[in-house]
C-alpha positions as CSV (number, residue, x, y, z in Angstrom):
1,X,129.4,112.8,137.4
2,X,126.5,115.2,137.5
3,X,128.8,118.2,137.5
4,X,130.7,116.8,134.6
5,X,127.6,116.3,132.5
6,X,126.4,119.8,133.5
7,X,129.7,121.3,132.4
8,X,129.6,119.5,129.1
9,X,126.1,120.7,128.5
10,X,127.0,124.3,129.2
11,X,130.0,124.2,126.9
12,X,127.8,122.7,124.2
13,X,125.2,125.4,124.5
14,X,128.0,128.1,124.5
15,X,129.5,126.5,121.3
16,X,126.1,126.4,119.7
17,X,125.4,130.0,120.6
18,X,128.7,131.2,119.2
19,X,128.2,129.2,116.0
20,X,124.7,130.6,115.6
21,X,126.0,134.1,116.2
22,X,128.7,133.6,113.6
23,X,126.2,132.3,111.1
24,X,123.9,135.3,111.7
25,X,126.9,137.6,111.3
26,X,127.9,136.0,108.0
27,X,124.3,136.2,106.7
28,X,124.2,139.9,107.6
29,X,127.5,140.5,105.9
30,X,126.3,138.7,102.8
31,X,123.1,140.7,102.9
32,X,125.0,143.9,103.1
33,X,127.3,142.9,100.3
34,X,124.2,142.0,98.2
35,X,122.6,145.4,99.0
36,X,125.8,147.1,98.0
37,X,125.2,146.0,94.4
38,X,121.5,145.4,94.2
39,X,119.5,148.3,95.6
40,X,115.8,148.8,94.7
41,X,113.8,151.9,94.2
42,X,110.4,152.6,95.9
43,X,108.6,150.5,93.4
44,X,110.8,147.5,94.1
45,X,112.7,147.7,90.8
46,X,116.4,147.3,90.8
47,X,118.4,150.5,90.5
48,X,121.9,151.3,89.3
49,X,123.0,152.8,92.7
50,X,126.5,151.8,93.6
51,X,127.0,149.6,90.6
52,X,130.0,149.9,88.3
53,X,130.8,149.1,84.7
54,X,134.0,147.4,83.5
55,X,135.2,149.2,80.4
56,X,138.3,147.0,80.1
57,X,140.5,150.0,80.9
58,X,144.3,149.4,81.1
59,X,144.4,150.8,84.6
60,X,141.6,148.4,85.7
61,X,139.5,151.4,86.9
62,X,135.9,150.6,87.4
63,X,133.5,153.5,86.9
64,X,130.1,153.8,88.7
65,X,127.1,153.6,86.4
66,X,125.5,156.7,87.9
67,X,126.4,159.9,89.7
68,X,126.7,160.2,93.4
69,X,123.3,161.0,94.7
70,X,121.5,159.5,91.7
71,X,119.5,156.3,91.5
72,X,119.9,155.7,87.8
73,X,122.3,156.9,85.0
74,X,119.9,159.5,83.7
75,X,119.9,161.5,87.0
76,X,122.6,164.0,87.6
77,X,122.5,163.4,91.4
78,X,124.0,165.7,94.0
79,X,126.1,168.7,93.2
80,X,129.2,169.6,95.2
81,X,131.8,172.3,95.5
82,X,135.3,170.7,95.2
83,X,136.5,169.3,98.5
84,X,133.1,169.5,100.2
85,X,131.2,166.4,101.2
86,X,127.7,167.9,101.7
87,X,125.6,168.6,98.6
88,X,124.6,172.1,97.8
89,X,121.1,172.7,99.1
90,X,120.0,174.4,95.9
91,X,121.1,173.2,92.4
92,X,120.9,176.8,91.2
93,X,123.9,177.8,93.4
94,X,126.9,178.1,91.1
95,X,129.6,179.8,93.1
96,X,130.3,181.0,96.6
97,X,129.9,179.9,100.3
98,X,133.0,177.8,100.0
99,X,134.3,175.6,102.9
100,X,137.9,176.1,102.1
101,X,138.2,179.8,101.9
102,X,137.1,182.9,99.9
103,X,138.3,182.4,96.4
104,X,137.3,185.9,95.3
105,X,139.2,187.2,98.4
106,X,142.3,185.2,97.6
107,X,142.1,183.4,100.9
108,X,142.2,179.6,100.5
109,X,142.6,177.7,103.8
110,X,143.4,174.2,102.3
111,X,144.7,172.7,99.1
112,X,146.9,175.7,98.2
113,X,150.2,175.8,96.4
114,X,150.6,179.6,96.0
115,X,151.5,182.1,98.8
116,X,149.4,184.7,97.1
117,X,146.3,182.4,97.2
118,X,146.1,181.7,100.9
119,X,147.6,179.2,103.4
120,X,150.1,177.1,101.6
121,X,150.0,173.4,102.4
122,X,151.0,172.1,99.0
123,X,148.2,169.6,99.0
124,X,147.4,168.7,95.3
125,X,144.7,166.1,95.7
126,X,141.8,165.5,98.1
127,X,142.3,163.9,101.5
128,X,139.8,161.0,102.0
129,X,137.8,163.0,104.5
130,X,137.1,165.6,101.9
131,X,136.1,163.2,99.1
132,X,132.4,163.4,98.4
133,X,132.2,159.9,97.0
134,X,133.7,158.3,100.1
135,X,131.4,160.4,102.3
136,X,128.3,159.5,100.5
137,X,128.9,155.9,99.3
138,X,131.6,154.6,101.7
139,X,135.2,153.5,101.5
140,X,134.7,151.2,98.5
141,X,134.3,154.3,96.3
142,X,136.2,157.5,95.7
143,X,136.4,160.4,93.3
144,X,138.5,159.8,90.2
145,X,141.9,161.3,89.6
146,X,142.5,163.4,86.5
147,X,144.6,160.6,85.1
148,X,141.7,158.2,85.4
149,X,139.4,160.8,83.8
150,X,141.9,161.3,80.9
151,X,142.0,157.5,80.4
152,X,138.2,157.3,80.3
153,X,138.0,160.1,77.7
154,X,140.6,158.5,75.5
155,X,139.6,154.8,75.7
156,X,136.0,155.3,74.7
157,X,134.3,156.5,71.5
158,X,132.0,159.3,72.5
159,X,128.8,160.8,71.1
160,X,126.4,163.4,72.4
161,X,122.7,162.4,72.7
162,X,119.7,164.5,73.5
163,X,117.3,161.7,74.5
164,X,119.2,158.9,76.2
165,X,117.2,155.7,75.9
166,X,114.0,157.8,75.4
167,X,114.5,159.3,78.9
168,X,114.5,162.9,77.6
169,X,117.9,163.4,79.2
170,X,120.8,164.8,77.2
171,X,124.4,163.8,77.9
172,X,127.5,162.0,76.6
173,X,127.6,158.3,75.8
174,X,130.9,156.5,75.8
175,X,131.5,153.1,74.2
176,X,134.7,151.3,75.3
177,X,137.2,150.8,72.5
178,X,138.3,147.7,74.3
179,X,135.2,145.7,75.2
180,X,132.3,147.8,73.8
181,X,130.7,148.3,77.2
182,X,128.8,151.6,77.7
183,X,128.9,154.5,80.1
184,X,126.5,157.5,80.2
185,X,127.2,160.9,81.7
186,X,124.1,163.1,81.9
187,X,124.3,166.8,81.2
188,X,124.2,169.0,84.3
189,X,121.5,171.8,84.4
190,X,123.6,174.2,86.3
191,X,126.6,174.5,84.0
192,X,125.7,176.7,81.1
193,X,122.0,176.0,81.2
194,X,120.7,172.5,80.6
195,X,122.0,172.5,77.0
196,X,125.5,173.5,78.0
197,X,127.1,170.2,78.9
198,X,128.5,168.4,81.9
199,X,131.3,169.1,84.4
200,X,132.5,166.3,86.7
201,X,135.0,166.8,89.5
202,X,138.3,164.9,89.8
203,X,140.2,164.6,93.0
204,X,143.0,166.9,91.8
205,X,143.5,170.7,92.0
206,X,144.9,172.7,89.1
207,X,148.5,172.9,90.1
208,X,148.9,176.0,87.9
209,X,146.0,177.8,89.7
210,X,145.1,176.8,93.3
211,X,141.6,178.4,92.9
212,X,140.7,175.7,90.4
213,X,140.3,171.9,90.4
214,X,140.5,169.5,87.4
215,X,137.3,168.3,85.8
216,X,135.9,166.1,83.1
217,X,134.0,168.5,80.8
218,X,131.8,168.0,77.7
219,X,129.7,170.3,75.5
220,X,126.4,169.4,74.0
221,X,127.6,169.9,70.4
222,X,124.8,169.8,67.9
223,X,127.0,167.7,65.6
224,X,126.9,164.9,68.2
225,X,130.7,164.9,68.5
226,X,131.1,166.7,71.9
227,X,133.6,164.2,73.3
228,X,134.5,164.8,77.0
229,X,137.9,166.2,77.8
230,X,140.0,167.4,80.8
231,X,139.6,171.0,81.9
232,X,139.7,173.1,85.1
233,X,137.0,175.1,86.9
234,X,136.7,177.2,90.0
235,X,136.6,175.0,93.1
236,X,133.5,176.7,94.6
237,X,131.5,175.7,91.6
238,X,128.6,173.3,91.9
239,X,129.5,170.2,89.9
240,X,128.6,166.5,89.7
241,X,130.7,163.5,90.9
242,X,131.0,160.2,89.1
243,X,132.8,157.8,91.5
244,X,135.2,154.9,90.8
245,X,135.1,151.6,92.6
246,X,138.0,150.5,94.8
247,X,136.4,147.8,96.9
248,X,136.8,144.0,96.7
């Protein structure tokens, strides 16, 4: 009888331990999920890191509210060469020191569709391991396709501003034509000087020119009508990334 009671007692403690462990794990997961969407800055104020805005787009694409590497919409964040996951150490770097080959020397080592451009692999979009958004923010995020960028450009009414919400930051404001929600893309100081505009990478190369990748581009037009559009730029350029959300 004693041994039976002892065995029941041990089983009870084991069950309780497992239950407590599961509860702790669930609490940790809930805390992690909460932190995913509600990070705070050093002053304890909630930031926009890893948040997204629902613009009601037909594709259902959810765009991040700030750039990768930024803590709020007004910051341009990290700057990357296309296909690289580590930010450039100095924002003043525009071209050169490219991971996937020497563009000036016509020697691409990845993402190449032309024999005259380097090693042909016919890869036309980024592998996940070369996606800066995934590397910096995790698997719930990725860089947008050029089709998603085109949709964003077309489904919002755009205007250029030079002092977004009295922040002193210039950029392009998009208001969804579908649900009137807003997205802001700050200008990037390293494009054509601070007053030049903004260039944001997509995950696609320029099929017509393996040395280039597709981008969202806008110009700070003094008329206030510098709407973003799709363009292409050299892959070793130093550009920003605005991620899209693909998590739960």
